[in-house]
C-alpha positions as a Markdown table, in Angstrom:
| # | Residue | x | y | z |
|---|---|---|---|---|
| 1 | Met | 86.9 | 149.3 | 119.8 |
| 2 | Pro | 87.9 | 151.4 | 116.7 |
| 3 | Asp | 91.0 | 150.7 | 114.8 |
| 4 | Thr | 94.1 | 152.6 | 116.1 |
| 5 | Pro | 96.8 | 152.1 | 113.6 |
| 6 | Met | 98.9 | 155.1 | 114.6 |
| 7 | Ile | 100.1 | 156.0 | 118.1 |
| 8 | Ala | 101.7 | 159.4 | 117.3 |
| 9 | Arg | 101.7 | 162.1 | 114.8 |
| 10 | Ala | 104.7 | 164.4 | 114.0 |
| 11 | Asn | 104.2 | 168.1 | 113.8 |
| 12 | Lys | 106.1 | 168.1 | 110.5 |
| 13 | Pro | 107.4 | 165.2 | 108.3 |
| 14 | Arg | 110.7 | 163.5 | 109.1 |
| 15 | Phe | 111.9 | 164.0 | 105.5 |
| 16 | Gln | 112.3 | 167.4 | 103.9 |
| 17 | Gly | 112.0 | 168.0 | 100.2 |
| 18 | Leu | 111.2 | 164.9 | 98.0 |
| 19 | Met | 109.2 | 162.4 | 100.1 |
| 20 | Pro | 110.2 | 158.7 | 100.0 |
| 21 | Arg | 107.7 | 156.6 | 98.1 |
| 22 | Leu | 106.7 | 153.0 | 98.9 |
| 23 | Gln | 107.4 | 150.7 | 96.0 |
| 24 | Thr | 105.3 | 147.6 | 96.9 |
| 25 | Ser | 101.6 | 147.6 | 96.3 |
| 26 | Leu | 101.0 | 145.7 | 99.5 |
| 27 | Leu | 102.3 | 148.6 | 101.7 |
| 28 | Arg | 101.2 | 151.4 | 99.4 |
| 29 | Ala | 97.6 | 150.3 | 99.5 |
| 30 | Ser | 97.4 | 151.4 | 103.2 |
| 31 | Ile | 96.9 | 155.1 | 103.6 |
| 32 | Glu | 98.1 | 154.8 | 107.2 |
| 33 | Leu | 101.4 | 153.2 | 106.0 |
| 34 | Val | 101.9 | 155.9 | 103.4 |
| 35 | Glu | 101.6 | 158.4 | 106.3 |
| 36 | Val | 104.2 | 156.4 | 108.2 |
| 37 | Ala | 106.5 | 156.3 | 105.2 |
| 38 | Arg | 106.2 | 160.1 | 104.9 |
| 39 | Gly | 107.2 | 160.5 | 108.5 |
| 40 | Phe | 103.9 | 161.8 | 109.8 |
| 41 | Ala | 103.1 | 158.7 | 112.0 |
| 42 | Ile | 104.5 | 155.5 | 113.6 |
| 43 | Leu | 103.1 | 152.1 | 114.4 |
| 44 | Ala | 103.8 | 150.4 | 117.7 |
| 45 | Arg | 102.6 | 147.7 | 120.1 |
| 46 | Gly | 98.9 | 148.1 | 120.7 |
| 47 | Ser | 98.1 | 149.4 | 117.2 |
| 48 | Arg | 95.3 | 147.6 | 115.3 |
| 49 | Gly | 93.7 | 147.6 | 111.9 |
| 50 | Asp | 94.4 | 147.2 | 108.2 |
| 51 | Ala | 97.8 | 149.0 | 108.4 |
| 52 | Val | 99.0 | 146.5 | 111.0 |
| 53 | Glu | 97.7 | 143.6 | 108.9 |
| 54 | Ala | 99.6 | 144.9 | 105.8 |
| 55 | Leu | 102.7 | 145.3 | 108.0 |
| 56 | Gln | 102.3 | 141.7 | 109.2 |
| 57 | Arg | 102.0 | 140.4 | 105.6 |
| 58 | Gly | 105.1 | 142.3 | 104.7 |
| 59 | Leu | 107.1 | 140.9 | 107.6 |
| 60 | Gln | 105.8 | 137.5 | 106.7 |
| 61 | Gly | 106.9 | 138.1 | 103.1 |
| 62 | Val | 110.5 | 138.6 | 104.1 |
| 63 | Gly | 110.5 | 135.6 | 106.4 |
| 64 | Leu | 110.4 | 137.5 | 109.7 |
| 65 | Leu | 107.0 | 136.8 | 111.1 |
| 66 | Glu | 105.4 | 133.4 | 111.8 |
| 67 | Gly | 101.9 | 132.7 | 112.8 |
| 68 | Ala | 98.5 | 134.2 | 112.0 |
| 69 | Ile | 97.8 | 137.6 | 110.4 |
| 70 | Asp | 95.4 | 139.2 | 112.9 |
| 71 | Gly | 95.9 | 142.9 | 112.5 |
| 72 | Ile | 97.0 | 143.3 | 116.1 |
| 73 | Tyr | 100.5 | 144.8 | 116.8 |
| 74 | Gly | 101.4 | 142.4 | 119.6 |
| 75 | Gln | 104.5 | 140.6 | 120.9 |
| 76 | Ala | 105.1 | 138.5 | 117.8 |
| 77 | Thr | 104.9 | 141.6 | 115.5 |
| 78 | Thr | 107.2 | 143.6 | 117.9 |
| 79 | Ala | 109.8 | 140.8 | 117.8 |
| 80 | Ala | 109.6 | 140.6 | 114.0 |
| 81 | Val | 110.1 | 144.4 | 113.7 |
| 82 | Arg | 113.1 | 144.2 | 116.0 |
| 83 | Lys | 114.6 | 141.5 | 113.8 |
| 84 | Leu | 114.1 | 143.7 | 110.7 |
| 85 | Gln | 115.8 | 146.6 | 112.4 |
| 86 | Arg | 118.7 | 144.4 | 113.5 |
| 87 | Val | 119.2 | 143.1 | 110.0 |
| 88 | His | 119.4 | 146.7 | 108.6 |
| 89 | Gly | 121.5 | 148.1 | 111.4 |
| 90 | Leu | 118.7 | 150.2 | 112.9 |
| 91 | Ala | 117.9 | 150.9 | 116.5 |
| 92 | Glu | 116.0 | 147.9 | 117.8 |
| 93 | Leu | 113.0 | 149.8 | 119.1 |
| 94 | Gly | 110.3 | 147.5 | 118.0 |
| 95 | Thr | 108.2 | 150.4 | 116.5 |
| 96 | Val | 107.7 | 151.1 | 112.9 |
| 97 | Asp | 108.8 | 154.6 | 111.7 |
| 98 | Ala | 109.6 | 155.7 | 108.2 |
| 99 | Ile | 113.1 | 154.3 | 108.1 |
| 100 | Thr | 111.9 | 150.9 | 109.3 |
| 101 | Leu | 109.0 | 150.8 | 106.9 |
| 102 | Leu | 111.1 | 151.7 | 103.9 |
| 103 | Ala | 113.6 | 149.0 | 104.9 |
| 104 | Leu | 110.8 | 146.5 | 104.8 |
| 105 | Asp | 109.6 | 147.9 | 101.5 |
| 106 | Arg | 113.1 | 147.4 | 99.9 |
| 107 | Gly | 113.2 | 143.8 | 101.3 |
| 108 | Leu | 109.9 | 143.0 | 99.7 |
| 109 | Val | 111.1 | 144.4 | 96.4 |
| 110 | Leu | 114.2 | 142.3 | 96.5 |
| 111 | Ala | 112.2 | 139.2 | 97.5 |
| 112 | Asp | 110.0 | 139.7 | 94.4 |
| 113 | Thr | 112.9 | 140.2 | 92.0 |
| 114 | Glu | 115.4 | 137.6 | 93.2 |
| 115 | Glu | 115.9 | 134.2 | 91.6 |
| 116 | Pro | 114.9 | 131.2 | 93.7 |
| 117 | Ala | 118.5 | 130.5 | 94.6 |
| 118 | Glu | 119.2 | 134.1 | 95.6 |
| 119 | Arg | 115.9 | 134.2 | 97.6 |
| 120 | Arg | 117.0 | 131.0 | 99.5 |
| 121 | Arg | 120.4 | 132.6 | 100.2 |
| 122 | Gly | 118.7 | 135.8 | 101.5 |
| 123 | Ser | 116.5 | 133.7 | 103.7 |
| 124 | Leu | 119.5 | 131.9 | 105.2 |
| 125 | Leu | 121.3 | 135.2 | 105.8 |
| 126 | Leu | 118.2 | 136.6 | 107.5 |
| 127 | Ile | 118.2 | 133.6 | 109.9 |
| 128 | Leu | 121.9 | 134.1 | 110.6 |
| 129 | His | 121.3 | 137.8 | 111.4 |
| 130 | Thr | 118.4 | 137.2 | 113.7 |
| 131 | Ala | 118.4 | 133.7 | 115.3 |
| 132 | Ala | 120.4 | 132.5 | 118.3 |
| 133 | Cys | 123.3 | 130.2 | 117.5 |
| 134 | His | 121.8 | 127.4 | 119.7 |
| 135 | Ser | 118.5 | 127.4 | 117.8 |
| 136 | Leu | 117.6 | 124.7 | 115.4 |
| 137 | Ala | 116.9 | 127.3 | 112.7 |
| 138 | Tyr | 120.5 | 128.7 | 113.0 |
| 139 | Arg | 122.0 | 125.2 | 112.8 |
| 140 | Asp | 119.9 | 124.4 | 109.8 |
| 141 | Ala | 121.0 | 127.6 | 108.1 |
| 142 | Ile | 124.7 | 126.8 | 108.7 |
| 143 | Ala | 124.1 | 123.3 | 107.4 |
| 144 | Ser | 122.3 | 124.6 | 104.3 |
| 145 | Trp | 124.9 | 127.3 | 103.5 |
| 146 | Pro | 127.3 | 126.2 | 100.6 |
| 147 | Asp | 130.6 | 124.8 | 102.1 |
| 148 | Glu | 132.8 | 126.7 | 99.7 |
| 149 | Ala | 131.3 | 130.2 | 100.4 |
| 150 | Pro | 132.8 | 132.0 | 103.5 |
| 151 | Leu | 130.0 | 133.3 | 105.7 |
| 152 | Trp | 131.9 | 135.9 | 107.7 |
| 153 | Asp | 132.0 | 138.6 | 105.0 |
| 154 | Glu | 128.2 | 138.1 | 104.4 |
| 155 | Leu | 127.3 | 139.1 | 107.9 |
| 156 | Thr | 126.8 | 142.8 | 108.1 |
| 157 | Thr | 126.3 | 143.5 | 111.8 |
| 158 | Gln | 128.5 | 143.1 | 114.8 |
| 159 | Ala | 125.8 | 141.0 | 116.6 |
| 160 | Ala | 125.6 | 138.6 | 113.7 |
| 161 | Arg | 129.3 | 138.1 | 113.6 |
| 162 | Glu | 129.5 | 137.5 | 117.3 |
| 163 | Glu | 126.7 | 134.9 | 117.1 |
| 164 | Leu | 128.7 | 133.0 | 114.4 |
| 165 | Ile | 131.7 | 133.1 | 116.8 |
| 166 | Arg | 129.5 | 131.6 | 119.5 |
| 167 | Tyr | 128.5 | 128.9 | 117.2 |
| 168 | Val | 132.1 | 128.0 | 116.3 |
| 169 | Ala | 133.4 | 128.3 | 119.8 |
| 170 | Gln | 130.5 | 126.9 | 121.8 |
| 171 | Val | 128.1 | 125.0 | 119.7 |
| 172 | Asp | 130.4 | 123.2 | 117.2 |
| 173 | Asp | 131.1 | 119.8 | 118.7 |
| 174 | Thr | 134.1 | 118.7 | 116.7 |
| 175 | Pro | 135.9 | 116.0 | 118.7 |
| 176 | Arg | 139.1 | 117.2 | 120.3 |
| 177 | Gly | 141.9 | 115.0 | 121.6 |
| 178 | Val | 144.4 | 117.6 | 122.6 |
| 179 | Gly | 147.3 | 116.1 | 124.6 |
| 180 | Thr | 149.7 | 119.0 | 124.6 |
| 181 | Pro | 151.5 | 119.8 | 127.9 |
| 182 | Ser | 149.5 | 123.1 | 128.0 |
| 183 | Leu | 145.9 | 122.3 | 127.6 |
| 184 | Pro | 144.7 | 125.9 | 127.0 |
| 185 | Ala | 147.4 | 126.4 | 124.4 |
| 186 | Gly | 146.5 | 123.1 | 122.7 |
| 187 | Leu | 142.8 | 124.0 | 122.5 |
| 188 | Ala | 143.5 | 127.5 | 121.2 |
| 189 | Val | 145.9 | 126.2 | 118.6 |
| 190 | Glu | 143.4 | 123.6 | 117.5 |
| 191 | Leu | 140.7 | 126.1 | 117.0 |
| 192 | Phe | 143.2 | 128.3 | 115.1 |
| 193 | Ala | 144.3 | 125.5 | 112.8 |
| 194 | Arg | 140.7 | 124.4 | 112.1 |
| 195 | Tyr | 138.8 | 127.7 | 111.8 |
| 196 | Ser | 141.2 | 130.5 | 111.2 |
| 197 | Ser | 141.1 | 132.0 | 107.7 |
| 198 | Arg | 144.7 | 133.1 | 108.3 |
| 199 | Ala | 146.0 | 129.5 | 109.0 |
| 200 | Ala | 148.5 | 128.4 | 106.4 |
| 201 | Leu | 150.4 | 125.6 | 108.0 |
| 202 | Asp | 152.8 | 123.4 | 106.1 |
| 203 | Pro | 152.4 | 119.6 | 106.0 |
| 204 | Gly | 155.2 | 119.1 | 108.5 |
| 205 | Ser | 153.6 | 121.5 | 111.0 |
| 206 | Arg | 150.3 | 119.7 | 110.6 |
| 207 | Ala | 152.0 | 116.3 | 111.2 |
| 208 | Asn | 153.7 | 117.7 | 114.3 |
| 209 | Leu | 150.4 | 119.0 | 115.6 |
| 210 | Arg | 148.8 | 115.6 | 115.2 |
| 211 | Arg | 151.5 | 114.0 | 117.2 |
| 212 | Leu | 150.6 | 116.5 | 120.0 |
| 213 | Gly | 147.0 | 115.3 | 119.8 |
| 214 | Val | 145.9 | 118.5 | 118.0 |
| 215 | Asp | 143.5 | 118.0 | 115.0 |
| 216 | Pro | 144.7 | 120.5 | 112.4 |
| 217 | Ser | 142.2 | 119.5 | 109.7 |
| 218 | Pro | 140.5 | 122.7 | 108.4 |
| 219 | Val | 136.7 | 123.0 | 108.4 |
| 220 | Ala | 134.7 | 124.0 | 105.3 |
| 221 | Ala | 135.4 | 127.5 | 104.0 |
| 222 | Lys | 132.0 | 128.7 | 105.2 |
| 223 | Leu | 133.2 | 128.6 | 108.8 |
| 224 | Arg | 136.6 | 130.1 | 108.4 |
| 225 | Leu | 136.9 | 133.2 | 110.6 |
| 226 | Pro | 139.5 | 135.9 | 111.3 |
| 227 | Leu | 140.7 | 134.0 | 114.3 |
| 228 | Leu | 144.1 | 134.7 | 116.0 |
| 229 | Leu | 145.8 | 133.4 | 119.2 |
| 230 | Ala | 146.0 | 135.6 | 122.4 |
| 231 | Met | 148.9 | 134.3 | 124.4 |
| 232 | Gly | 150.2 | 135.1 | 127.9 |
| 233 | Pro | 152.9 | 133.5 | 130.0 |
| 234 | Asp | 150.5 | 131.0 | 131.5 |
| 235 | His | 147.3 | 131.2 | 129.5 |
| 236 | Ala | 146.1 | 131.0 | 126.0 |
| 237 | Leu | 142.9 | 132.5 | 124.5 |
| 238 | Cys | 141.3 | 132.7 | 121.1 |
| 239 | Ala | 141.1 | 136.3 | 119.6 |
| 240 | Phe | 138.4 | 136.9 | 117.0 |
| 241 | Leu | 139.2 | 140.0 | 115.0 |
| 242 | Val | 135.7 | 141.5 | 114.6 |
| 243 | Asp | 137.0 | 144.9 | 113.4 |
| 244 | Ala | 139.7 | 144.3 | 110.8 |
| 245 | Ser | 140.2 | 148.1 | 110.3 |
| 246 | Ala | 142.0 | 148.4 | 113.6 |
| 247 | Pro | 144.0 | 145.2 | 114.5 |
| 248 | Glu | 146.2 | 147.3 | 116.8 |
| 249 | Glu | 143.2 | 148.2 | 119.1 |
| 250 | Phe | 142.2 | 145.8 | 121.9 |
| 251 | Ala | 138.5 | 146.7 | 121.4 |
| 252 | Ser | 138.7 | 145.1 | 117.9 |
| 253 | Tyr | 138.9 | 141.6 | 119.3 |
| 254 | Arg | 136.5 | 139.3 | 121.1 |
| 255 | Leu | 138.5 | 137.0 | 123.4 |
| 256 | Phe | 137.3 | 133.4 | 124.0 |
| 257 | Asp | 138.7 | 130.9 | 126.5 |
| 258 | Pro | 138.6 | 127.5 | 124.9 |
| 259 | Gln | 139.2 | 125.7 | 128.2 |
| 260 | Thr | 136.1 | 127.1 | 129.9 |
| 261 | Asp | 134.0 | 127.7 | 126.8 |
| 262 | Ala | 133.4 | 131.3 | 127.8 |
| 263 | Phe | 134.0 | 134.8 | 126.3 |
| 264 | Phe | 136.2 | 137.1 | 128.3 |
| 265 | Thr | 134.4 | 139.9 | 130.2 |
| 266 | Arg | 135.4 | 142.7 | 132.5 |
| 267 | Glu | 133.9 | 140.6 | 135.3 |
| 268 | Asp | 136.4 | 137.8 | 134.8 |
| 269 | Ala | 138.7 | 138.6 | 137.7 |
| 270 | Thr | 141.2 | 135.9 | 137.1 |
| 271 | Arg | 141.8 | 136.7 | 133.4 |
| 272 | Arg | 141.7 | 140.4 | 134.1 |
| 273 | Arg | 144.4 | 140.0 | 136.7 |
| 274 | Gln | 146.5 | 137.9 | 134.3 |
| 275 | Ile | 146.2 | 140.4 | 131.5 |
| 276 | Glu | 146.8 | 143.3 | 133.8 |
| 277 | Arg | 150.1 | 141.7 | 135.2 |
| 278 | Phe | 151.5 | 140.2 | 132.0 |
| 279 | Gly | 149.7 | 141.8 | 129.1 |
| 280 | Leu | 148.5 | 139.8 | 126.1 |
| 281 | Ser | 150.2 | 139.0 | 122.7 |
| 282 | Val | 147.9 | 138.5 | 119.7 |
| 283 | Ala | 149.6 | 136.4 | 117.1 |
| 284 | Glu | 149.0 | 133.8 | 114.4 |
| 285 | Leu | 150.5 | 130.3 | 114.3 |
| 286 | Ala | 153.1 | 130.1 | 111.6 |
| 287 | Gly | 154.2 | 126.5 | 112.4 |
| 288 | Cys | 155.0 | 123.8 | 114.9 |
| 289 | Asp | 158.4 | 122.0 | 115.0 |
| 290 | Asp | 159.1 | 118.3 | 115.8 |
| 291 | Arg | 159.7 | 119.2 | 119.4 |
| 292 | Gly | 156.2 | 120.6 | 119.8 |
| 293 | Arg | 157.3 | 124.2 | 119.9 |
| 294 | Phe | 154.9 | 126.8 | 118.3 |
| 295 | Asp | 156.2 | 129.4 | 115.9 |
| 296 | Leu | 154.0 | 132.5 | 116.7 |
| 297 | Gln | 154.1 | 135.6 | 114.5 |
| 298 | Pro | 153.0 | 138.6 | 116.6 |
| 299 | Ile | 150.2 | 140.9 | 115.4 |
| 300 | Ala | 149.9 | 143.2 | 118.4 |
| 301 | Asp | 151.2 | 143.3 | 122.0 |
| 302 | Phe | 148.8 | 144.8 | 124.6 |
| 303 | Ile | 150.2 | 146.1 | 127.9 |
| 304 | Val | 148.4 | 147.8 | 130.8 |
| 305 | Asp | 150.0 | 151.1 | 131.6 |
| 306 | Gly | 150.4 | 152.9 | 135.0 |
| 307 | Arg | 146.9 | 154.4 | 134.8 |
| 308 | Gly | 145.3 | 151.0 | 134.3 |
| 309 | Val | 144.6 | 151.5 | 130.5 |
| 310 | Leu | 145.3 | 148.7 | 128.1 |
| 311 | Arg | 147.7 | 150.0 | 125.4 |
| 312 | Thr | 149.6 | 148.7 | 122.4 |
| 313 | Ala | 153.4 | 148.4 | 122.8 |
| 314 | Ser | 155.3 | 149.6 | 119.7 |
| 315 | Ser | 157.4 | 146.4 | 119.5 |
| 316 | Pro | 157.4 | 142.9 | 120.9 |
| 317 | Ala | 160.7 | 143.6 | 122.7 |
| 318 | Ile | 159.1 | 146.4 | 124.7 |
| 319 | Ala | 156.2 | 144.2 | 125.6 |
| 320 | Arg | 158.5 | 141.3 | 126.7 |
| 321 | Phe | 160.7 | 143.6 | 128.7 |
| 322 | Ile | 157.7 | 144.9 | 130.6 |
| 323 | Arg | 156.7 | 141.3 | 131.4 |
| 324 | Asp | 160.2 | 140.9 | 132.9 |
| 325 | Phe | 159.1 | 143.2 | 135.7 |
| 326 | Ser | 156.5 | 140.6 | 136.7 |
| 327 | Ile | 159.0 | 137.8 | 137.0 |
| 328 | Ala | 158.4 | 137.5 | 140.7 |
| 329 | Glu | 154.8 | 136.5 | 140.0 |
| 330 | Ser | 155.9 | 133.5 | 137.9 |
| 331 | Ser | 156.8 | 130.1 | 139.4 |
| 332 | Ser | 159.6 | 130.0 | 142.0 |
| 333 | Ala | 161.7 | 127.8 | 139.7 |
| 334 | Asn | 161.3 | 130.3 | 136.9 |
| 335 | Tyr | 162.2 | 133.2 | 139.2 |
| 336 | Asp | 165.3 | 131.3 | 140.6 |
| 337 | Phe | 166.5 | 130.4 | 137.2 |
| 338 | Tyr | 166.3 | 133.8 | 135.6 |
| 339 | Val | 166.8 | 136.2 | 138.5 |
| 340 | Gly | 169.2 | 134.0 | 140.5 |
| 341 | Gly | 171.2 | 133.4 | 137.4 |
| 342 | Ala | 171.6 | 137.1 | 136.8 |
| 343 | Gly | 172.7 | 137.7 | 140.4 |
| 344 | Gly | 169.5 | 139.5 | 141.6 |
| 345 | Phe | 166.5 | 141.4 | 140.4 |
| 346 | Val | 168.3 | 144.7 | 139.6 |
| 347 | Ser | 171.0 | 142.8 | 137.6 |
| 348 | Phe | 168.3 | 140.8 | 135.9 |
| 349 | Ile | 166.4 | 143.9 | 134.7 |
| 350 | Arg | 169.6 | 145.6 | 133.5 |
| 351 | Arg | 170.7 | 142.5 | 131.6 |
| 352 | Gln | 167.3 | 142.1 | 130.0 |
| 353 | Ala | 167.3 | 145.8 | 128.8 |
| 354 | Arg | 170.8 | 145.9 | 127.6 |
| 355 | Glu | 171.7 | 142.4 | 126.4 |
| 356 | Ile | 168.6 | 140.5 | 125.7 |
| 357 | Trp | 166.2 | 143.1 | 124.3 |
| 358 | Arg | 168.8 | 145.8 | 123.5 |
| 359 | Leu | 166.4 | 148.6 | 124.0 |
| 360 | Ser | 167.2 | 152.1 | 122.9 |
| 361 | Asp | 166.7 | 155.2 | 125.0 |
| 362 | Asp | 163.4 | 155.9 | 123.2 |
| 363 | Ala | 162.3 | 152.3 | 124.0 |
| 364 | Leu | 163.2 | 152.7 | 127.7 |
| 365 | Ile | 161.2 | 155.9 | 127.8 |
| 366 | Glu | 158.2 | 154.1 | 126.3 |
| 367 | Val | 158.6 | 151.3 | 128.9 |
| 368 | Gly | 158.8 | 153.8 | 131.7 |
| 369 | Arg | 155.6 | 155.5 | 130.6 |
| 370 | Leu | 153.9 | 152.1 | 130.6 |
| 371 | Val | 155.1 | 150.8 | 133.9 |
| 372 | Ile | 155.3 | 153.8 | 136.2 |
| 373 | Gly | 152.3 | 153.8 | 138.4 |
| 374 | Arg | 151.9 | 150.0 | 138.3 |
| 375 | Glu | 152.7 | 147.8 | 141.2 |
| 376 | Phe | 155.6 | 145.3 | 141.1 |
| 377 | Arg | 157.6 | 143.2 | 143.5 |
| 378 | Ser | 161.2 | 142.2 | 143.2 |
| 379 | His | 160.8 | 138.8 | 145.0 |
| 380 | Pro | 157.9 | 136.3 | 145.4 |
| 381 | Gln | 157.9 | 136.9 | 149.2 |
| 382 | Arg | 158.0 | 140.6 | 149.2 |
| 383 | Arg | 155.2 | 143.1 | 149.0 |
| 384 | Phe | 154.0 | 144.9 | 145.9 |
| 385 | Lys | 155.2 | 148.5 | 145.6 |
| 386 | Pro | 154.2 | 151.1 | 143.0 |
| 387 | Met | 156.8 | 151.7 | 140.3 |
| 388 | Ser | 157.8 | 155.3 | 140.7 |
| 389 | Ala | 159.9 | 157.2 | 138.2 |
| 390 | Asp | 162.8 | 157.3 | 140.7 |
| 391 | Arg | 162.6 | 153.5 | 141.3 |
| 392 | Tyr | 162.4 | 152.8 | 137.5 |
| 393 | Val | 165.5 | 154.8 | 136.5 |
| 394 | Ala | 167.4 | 153.4 | 139.5 |
| 395 | Leu | 166.6 | 149.9 | 138.4 |
| 396 | Leu | 167.9 | 150.6 | 135.0 |
| 397 | Gly | 170.9 | 152.6 | 136.3 |
| 398 | Arg | 169.8 | 155.4 | 134.1 |
| 399 | Leu | 169.3 | 158.4 | 136.3 |
| 400 | Asp | 169.6 | 160.7 | 133.3 |
| 401 | Leu | 166.2 | 159.5 | 132.1 |
| 402 | Arg | 164.4 | 160.8 | 135.2 |
| 403 | Arg | 163.4 | 164.1 | 133.5 |
| 404 | Cys | 161.3 | 162.2 | 130.9 |
| 405 | Phe | 158.8 | 160.9 | 133.4 |
| 406 | Pro | 156.3 | 163.3 | 135.1 |
| 407 | Ala | 154.2 | 161.7 | 137.9 |
| 408 | Thr | 150.9 | 160.1 | 136.7 |
| 409 | Pro | 148.4 | 158.9 | 139.3 |
| 410 | Arg | 146.8 | 155.5 | 138.6 |
| 411 | Glu | 143.1 | 155.4 | 137.6 |
| 412 | Asp | 140.9 | 152.3 | 137.5 |
| 413 | Gln | 140.5 | 152.4 | 133.8 |
| 414 | Leu | 141.4 | 148.9 | 132.7 |
| 415 | Phe | 140.2 | 148.2 | 129.2 |
| 416 | Asn | 138.5 | 151.6 | 128.9 |
| 417 | Leu | 140.0 | 152.5 | 125.6 |
């Protein structure tokens, strides 16, 4: 069978003007690869010949391909090309076009010019960008990385950062002896104290955490991550800030449940319901007193509005007042204490708005736009009813605000930001 190194030819080159030029003699020696670099052809699974052999040697040179060099573009070569594309943030198509080949060329140039220590560092980063966190190669790379050098900022892709989160959250087997009254909160706090790059607890707080059975000993700097706490009335999660440019956006976080060792997904009906009813407060732990109470400093408060969209409340007071509308879904003792003490649900809502949270008219309007369309009940034994604009202003005793709320039908858009 004749060699078939190219599977397609373009009618015109991908690049206009000055053509990119391969810098390494290994790749430049192949006429077919020069054609690929100029945008006239591509290599893909099924290709054979000298061009594929040169490609394989290049992939092996940057540590992406293991095994024999056979000149056949098969499964191993396809997987190595996908890894190369992942490292450079390219579409993981598994085919070699001009952009992919030039990325390999640059990698080979760097490999030839780096000092041994820099080359070793590059090899470790390559593993951490391409291997699964459960693999032996990934664990060895973590163990070989210098303890004093934070890894997070060295990872350049979302996938690589999420894999490090999985390692910390699921693979790391640090012994835990959490004995706090709230197990989820204790586990989340322990992960924060140990792994968060934002943790700055004073000695007294660390001692108090130890008395609760929480180990606050920080891990090596290499595993410190932008980790926060995601707290609700009856649950606690870890919130990894994977996009620091938008901490006010829910999509910037990856939520992890330390009790079940699982990441939050749209399919998690229980957590979804909790977040839909009570919202979620993302915060950092500022301290722990001698009574075991956590001092949480809020970063963002997320509330589901009447259309089912998760939004950011403009203040903690607004988020907490919205949670007051769900008081009938808390424990009976909690409901009896707060609502019974206020003399009924209407009195409770009015007291919270005026005396506890002291909300301005603008704040009450924001609350209305977030709760109108959602379903609430005023007693644990009563049915849920949609919160209409009329019902909202009547609960507040503020009929003058009715003109501020046009009707908005609910849509099933939870977490579609």
